[in-house]
C-alpha positions in Angstrom: -39.2 25.8 17.9 -39.1 22.8 15.6 -36.9 22.5 12.6 -39.8 23.3 10.2 -40.3 26.6 11.9 -36.6 27.5 11.7 -36.5 27.6 7.9 -40.0 29.0 7.1 -40.3 31.8 4.5 -41.1 35.3 5.9 -44.8 35.8 6.3 -45.1 38.3 3.4 -43.2 36.0 0.9 -45.2 33.8 -1.5 -44.8 30.1 -0.9 -42.4 28.5 -3.3 -44.1 26.3 -5.9 -43.0 22.8 -6.5 -42.6 23.3 -10.2 -40.4 26.4 -9.7 -38.1 24.5 -7.5 -38.0 21.6 -10.0 -37.1 24.0 -12.9 -34.4 25.7 -10.8 -32.9 22.4 -9.8 -32.9 21.2 -13.4 -31.2 24.5 -14.6 -28.5 24.1 -11.9 -28.0 20.5 -12.9 -27.8 21.3 -16.6 -25.3 24.1 -15.9 -23.1 21.8 -13.9 -23.2 19.1 -16.7 -22.4 21.7 -19.3 -19.4 23.1 -17.3 -18.0 19.6 -16.8 -18.4 18.7 -20.5 -16.7 22.0 -21.6 -13.9 21.3 -19.2 -13.3 17.8 -20.5 -13.5 18.8 -24.1 -11.2 21.8 -23.5 -8.6 19.6 -21.9 -8.5 17.2 -24.9 -8.7 19.7 -27.7 -7.0 22.7 -26.1 -3.5 21.6 -27.0 -4.3 20.9 -30.6 -6.3 24.1 -31.2 -3.8 26.4 -29.6 -1.9 27.3 -32.8 -5.2 28.0 -34.6 -6.5 30.2 -31.7 -3.2 32.2 -31.8 -3.6 32.9 -35.6 -7.3 33.8 -35.2 -6.7 36.2 -32.3 -3.5 37.7 -33.6 -3.5 37.4 -37.4 -0.2 38.8 -38.7 -1.7 40.6 -41.6 -3.9 43.0 -39.5 -2.7 45.9 -37.4 -2.7 45.2 -33.7 -5.5 47.5 -33.0 -7.8 45.6 -35.3 -6.9 42.1 -34.1 -9.5 40.1 -32.1 -7.0 39.5 -29.3 -6.7 43.3 -28.7 -10.4 43.6 -28.5 -10.6 40.6 -26.2 -7.9 42.1 -24.0 -9.8 45.4 -23.8 -13.0 43.5 -22.9 -11.1 41.5 -20.2 -9.7 44.7 -18.6 -13.2 46.3 -18.6 -14.7 43.1 -17.2 -12.0 42.9 -14.5 -12.8 46.5 -13.4 -16.5 45.7 -13.4 -15.9 42.5 -11.4 -13.8 44.4 -8.9 -16.5 47.1 -8.5 -19.2 44.4 -8.2 -17.1 42.5 -5.5 -16.8 45.7 -3.6 -20.5 46.5 -3.8 -21.4 42.9 -2.8 -19.0 43.0 0.2 -20.6 46.3 1.3 -24.1 44.8 0.9 -23.1 41.7 2.8 -21.6 43.8 5.6 -25.0 45.4 6.0 -27.2 42.3 5.6 -25.3 39.4 7.3 -25.4 40.8 10.8 -29.2 41.1 10.7 -29.6 37.7 9.1 -27.4 36.1 11.7 -29.3 37.8 14.5 -32.6 36.6 13.0 -31.2 33.0 12.7 -29.9 33.0 16.2 -33.3 34.3 17.5 -35.1 31.4 15.7 -32.8 28.7 17.2 -33.9 27.1 20.5 -30.6 27.5 22.3 -31.9 25.9 25.5 -33.2 22.9 23.6 -29.9 22.7 21.6 -27.9 22.8 24.9 -30.1 20.1 26.5 -29.6 17.9 23.4 -25.9 18.3 23.6 -25.8 17.6 27.3 -28.0 14.5 26.8 -25.7 13.2 24.0 -22.6 13.9 26.0 -24.0 12.4 29.2 -22.4 15.1 31.3 -23.7 13.6 34.6 -21.8 10.4 33.9 -18.6 12.2 33.1 -18.8 14.2 36.3 -19.5 11.1 38.3 -16.5 9.3 36.8 -14.1 12.2 37.2 -15.3 12.9 40.7 -14.8 9.2 41.6 -11.3 9.1 40.2 -10.3 12.3 41.9 -11.7 11.1 45.2 -10.0 7.7 45.0 -6.7 9.4 44.0 -7.0 11.7 47.0 -7.8 8.8 49.4 -4.9 6.8 48.0 -2.6 9.9 48.4 -3.7 10.4 52.0 -3.1 6.7 52.8 0.4 6.8 51.2 1.2 9.9 53.2 -0.1 8.2 56.4 2.1 5.2 55.7 5.1 7.4 55.1 4.4 9.4 58.3 4.1 6.1 60.3 7.4 4.9 59.0 9.1 8.3 59.8 7.7 8.3 63.3 8.8 4.7 63.7 12.3 5.6 62.6 12.4 8.6 64.9 11.2 6.6 67.9 13.7 3.9 67.1 16.6 6.4 67.2 15.4 8.0 70.4 14.4 5.0 72.4 17.0 3.5 74.6 16.9 -0.1 75.5 18.4 -1.5 78.6 20.5 -4.5 78.0 21.0 -7.6 80.2 23.8 -6.1 82.1 21.8 -3.0 82.9 23.8 -0.7 80.6 21.8 1.5 78.2 22.2 0.3 74.6 20.7 2.1 71.6 18.2 0.0 69.6 19.3 -0.7 66.1 17.6 1.3 63.3 14.7 -0.2 61.7 14.7 -0.4 57.9 11.6 -0.3 55.9 10.7 -3.5 54.0 
């Protein structure tokens, strides 16, 4: 499957219009711009307005139950409970939807083609050749070194056991050979 087939809309969904996508992108861009502007303004003015906000939210001449801060706190508690319930409902919905979405996505992916592409990029055959060659040369080198060590050991043993007859006919042991 090609990449255009992987991200197609379901057959029963209407095709997205270019204008709708443009409006959606513009709305997201405007929201991001507004949020950034509010954040910048809030940082600069927040410290200066803090005493005014305290007096507006908690005016000392009103009973606490009539103060705007009390109403805001109540709204915040209610909103927090609603947010918590919404998070729980969203998590339950995602637990039901995500496995089927993942299954559908995995079914649309050409895993064999993906694996072939990765193998082609990695050049697995060259890696195997290089590693096999280095292992083989290390093995040959090791066998040669063991052969040399074995030859030296045999030479020393033969040198100890061999008896040389001197000029006068008396047996004399040959001096030990030392390795260079």
